C-alpha positions as CSV (number, residue, x, y, z in Angstrom):
1,X,-149.0,-13.6,-89.8
2,X,-147.5,-10.4,-88.5
3,X,-149.0,-11.0,-85.1
4,X,-147.6,-14.5,-85.1
5,X,-144.2,-13.1,-86.0
6,X,-144.4,-10.6,-83.2
7,X,-145.0,-13.4,-80.7
8,X,-142.0,-15.3,-82.1
9,X,-139.9,-12.2,-81.9
10,X,-140.7,-11.7,-78.2
11,X,-139.7,-15.3,-77.4
12,X,-136.5,-15.1,-79.4
13,X,-135.4,-11.7,-77.9
14,X,-136.1,-13.1,-74.4
15,X,-134.1,-16.2,-75.0
16,X,-131.2,-14.3,-76.5
17,X,-131.1,-11.5,-73.8
18,X,-129.5,-13.7,-71.1
19,X,-126.7,-15.3,-73.1
20,X,-125.8,-12.0,-74.7
21,X,-125.7,-10.3,-71.2
22,X,-123.5,-13.2,-69.9
23,X,-121.1,-12.8,-72.9
24,X,-120.9,-9.1,-72.2
25,X,-119.9,-9.7,-68.6
26,X,-117.3,-12.3,-69.6
27,X,-115.9,-9.9,-72.2
28,X,-115.5,-7.1,-69.5
29,X,-113.6,-9.5,-67.3
30,X,-111.3,-10.6,-70.1
31,X,-110.7,-6.9,-71.0
32,X,-109.5,-6.3,-67.4
33,X,-107.2,-9.3,-67.4
34,X,-105.9,-8.8,-70.9
35,X,-106.5,-5.3,-72.1
36,X,-104.1,-5.5,-75.1
37,X,-105.3,-8.9,-76.4
38,X,-106.3,-8.3,-80.1
39,X,-108.8,-11.1,-80.2
40,X,-110.7,-9.7,-77.2
41,X,-110.7,-6.2,-78.7
42,X,-112.1,-7.7,-82.0
43,X,-114.9,-9.4,-80.0
44,X,-116.3,-6.1,-78.8
45,X,-117.7,-5.0,-82.2
46,X,-119.8,-8.1,-83.1
47,X,-121.1,-8.3,-79.5
48,X,-122.1,-4.7,-79.6
49,X,-123.9,-5.3,-82.9
50,X,-125.8,-8.2,-81.3
51,X,-126.8,-6.1,-78.4
52,X,-127.9,-3.2,-80.7
53,X,-129.9,-5.6,-82.9
54,X,-131.6,-7.1,-79.9
55,X,-132.7,-3.7,-78.7
56,X,-133.9,-2.9,-82.2
57,X,-136.0,-6.2,-82.1
58,X,-137.6,-5.2,-78.9
59,X,-138.5,-1.7,-80.1
60,X,-139.9,-3.0,-83.4
61,X,-141.9,-5.7,-81.5
62,X,-143.4,-3.0,-79.3
63,X,-144.3,-1.0,-82.4
64,X,-146.0,-4.0,-84.0
65,X,-148.2,-4.4,-80.9
66,X,-149.1,-0.7,-80.3
67,X,-148.9,0.7,-83.9
68,X,-146.2,2.8,-85.3
69,X,-146.6,6.6,-85.2
70,X,-146.2,8.0,-88.7
71,X,-144.1,11.1,-88.9
72,X,-141.8,12.8,-91.4
73,X,-138.1,12.3,-92.2
74,X,-135.9,14.4,-94.6
75,X,-134.4,12.2,-97.3
76,X,-131.0,13.8,-96.5
77,X,-131.3,12.4,-93.0
78,X,-132.5,9.0,-94.2
79,X,-129.6,8.7,-96.7
80,X,-127.1,9.5,-93.9
81,X,-128.7,6.8,-91.6
82,X,-128.5,4.3,-94.4
83,X,-124.8,5.2,-95.0
84,X,-123.9,5.0,-91.3
85,X,-125.7,1.7,-90.7
86,X,-124.3,0.0,-93.7
87,X,-120.8,1.1,-92.8
88,X,-121.3,-0.4,-89.4
89,X,-122.7,-3.8,-90.4
90,X,-121.3,-4.3,-93.9
91,X,-117.9,-2.4,-94.1
92,X,-116.9,-4.5,-97.0
93,X,-119.7,-3.1,-99.2
94,X,-119.3,0.2,-101.0
95,X,-122.4,2.4,-101.4
96,X,-122.2,4.4,-104.5
97,X,-124.8,7.2,-104.7
98,X,-125.6,7.9,-108.3
99,X,-127.2,11.4,-107.8
100,X,-127.9,14.0,-105.2
101,X,-130.5,13.4,-102.6
102,X,-133.7,15.5,-103.2
103,X,-134.5,18.1,-100.6
104,X,-137.9,16.6,-99.6
105,X,-139.4,14.8,-96.6
106,X,-141.3,11.5,-96.8
107,X,-143.7,9.6,-94.5
108,X,-141.8,7.5,-92.0
109,X,-142.0,5.5,-88.8
110,X,-139.5,3.4,-86.8
111,X,-140.0,0.5,-89.3
112,X,-138.8,2.4,-92.3
113,X,-135.1,2.2,-91.9
114,X,-135.1,-1.5,-90.9
115,X,-137.4,-2.2,-94.0
116,X,-134.8,-0.5,-96.2
117,X,-131.9,-2.3,-94.5
118,X,-133.7,-5.6,-95.2
119,X,-133.4,-4.9,-99.0
120,X,-129.8,-3.7,-98.6
121,X,-129.0,-6.9,-96.8
122,X,-130.4,-9.0,-99.6
123,X,-128.5,-6.9,-102.1
124,X,-125.3,-7.4,-100.1
125,X,-125.9,-11.2,-100.0
126,X,-126.4,-11.2,-103.8
127,X,-123.2,-9.3,-104.2
128,X,-121.2,-11.5,-101.9
129,X,-122.5,-14.6,-103.8
130,X,-121.1,-13.1,-107.0
131,X,-117.9,-11.7,-105.5
132,X,-119.0,-8.1,-105.8
133,X,-118.6,-5.3,-103.2
134,X,-120.5,-2.3,-104.7
135,X,-124.1,-1.3,-104.4
136,X,-125.5,1.5,-106.6
137,X,-128.2,3.7,-104.9
138,X,-130.1,6.5,-106.7
139,X,-133.1,8.7,-106.2
140,X,-135.8,9.2,-108.8
141,X,-138.0,12.3,-108.4
142,X,-141.0,12.4,-110.8
143,X,-144.4,14.1,-111.2
144,X,-147.4,11.8,-111.4
145,X,-150.6,13.6,-112.0
146,X,-149.0,16.9,-110.9
147,X,-148.1,15.1,-107.6
148,X,-144.3,14.7,-106.9
149,X,-143.2,11.2,-106.2
150,X,-139.8,10.0,-105.0
151,X,-138.2,6.6,-105.2
152,X,-135.0,4.9,-103.9
153,X,-133.4,2.4,-106.3
154,X,-131.1,-0.1,-104.8
155,X,-129.1,-2.1,-107.4
156,X,-126.8,-5.0,-106.6
157,X,-124.3,-6.6,-108.9
158,X,-125.4,-10.2,-108.2
159,X,-126.8,-12.7,-110.7
160,X,-130.3,-11.2,-110.7
161,X,-133.6,-13.0,-110.4
162,X,-134.4,-16.1,-112.4
163,X,-137.5,-16.2,-114.7
164,X,-139.2,-18.4,-112.1
165,X,-138.5,-16.0,-109.3
166,X,-139.8,-13.0,-111.3
167,X,-143.0,-14.9,-112.1
168,X,-143.6,-15.4,-108.4
169,X,-142.9,-11.8,-107.2
170,X,-146.6,-11.2,-106.7
171,X,-146.6,-11.5,-103.0
172,X,-145.3,-15.1,-102.4
173,X,-142.7,-15.6,-99.8
174,X,-139.7,-17.2,-101.5
175,X,-136.6,-18.9,-99.9
176,X,-134.3,-16.4,-98.3
177,X,-131.3,-17.5,-100.3
178,X,-133.1,-16.3,-103.4
179,X,-133.3,-12.7,-102.0
180,X,-137.1,-12.8,-101.6
181,X,-137.5,-14.1,-98.1
182,X,-139.8,-13.2,-95.2
183,X,-137.9,-10.0,-94.5
184,X,-138.8,-8.6,-97.9
185,X,-142.5,-9.4,-97.3
186,X,-142.3,-7.5,-94.0
187,X,-140.5,-4.6,-95.8
188,X,-143.3,-4.4,-98.3
189,X,-145.9,-4.3,-95.5
190,X,-144.0,-1.3,-94.0
191,X,-143.8,0.6,-97.3
192,X,-147.5,0.0,-98.1
193,X,-148.5,1.2,-94.6
194,X,-146.6,4.4,-95.4
195,X,-148.4,4.8,-98.7
196,X,-145.3,3.6,-100.6
197,X,-144.6,0.5,-102.6
198,X,-141.8,-2.0,-103.5
199,X,-141.0,-3.2,-107.0
200,X,-138.2,-5.8,-107.8
201,X,-136.8,-6.4,-111.2
202,X,-133.5,-7.3,-113.0
203,X,-131.2,-4.5,-114.3
204,X,-130.6,-4.6,-118.0
205,X,-126.9,-4.6,-117.5
206,X,-126.9,-7.2,-114.8
207,X,-127.9,-7.6,-111.2
208,X,-131.2,-6.9,-109.5
209,X,-133.0,-3.7,-108.5
210,X,-135.3,-2.9,-105.6
211,X,-137.3,0.2,-106.2
212,X,-139.0,1.7,-103.2
213,X,-141.5,4.5,-103.8
214,X,-141.9,6.8,-100.7
215,X,-144.7,9.2,-100.0
216,X,-143.7,12.8,-100.0
217,X,-145.1,14.9,-97.1
218,X,-144.8,18.5,-96.1
219,X,-145.0,17.6,-92.4
220,X,-141.9,18.4,-90.4
221,X,-140.4,20.7,-92.9
């Protein structure tokens, strides 16, 4: 399934590259003709986002074919990347960090941040459908069998999962509008490859929680 998705990604990025490039040329011409036009200025940001996402798809597709190199990333750096990317793509959503980021490093590759952003995008969608604009993020550092473990918990303030959805969380791909689409399956594949895991459940005070366990490593420290 992953290989099939990679082939589809290659086709889609190829088909999108030309129209996006043409739009960029048209935008540059419009900027020269009307440099103070507010609508033209507003067009720059979404077009830049499309270009950036297209480049990301190309990089991720190449990684799927050749295999991602596993390295280490400090949680402090990962948290900052999450903050910066969410501010760029979802400025209407407020990230509220519940506690300080542990000073440890975890196993990572180029797919880790996109995998986390898939979950954040689902959480954002759940919020928007329930007229909410805050996401609660927290770190959980524990010792399991004398081995330290760290998890990132992402809580939204949406309507949560239904009983039917919770009963089907054992690996089935559910409709994307439910918050358990294909993107979440791909995220889970990434976490497992990095010796982590993904758990989804409802919060006792409302909303849903995505708990991502990450493998701590001493490499790169």
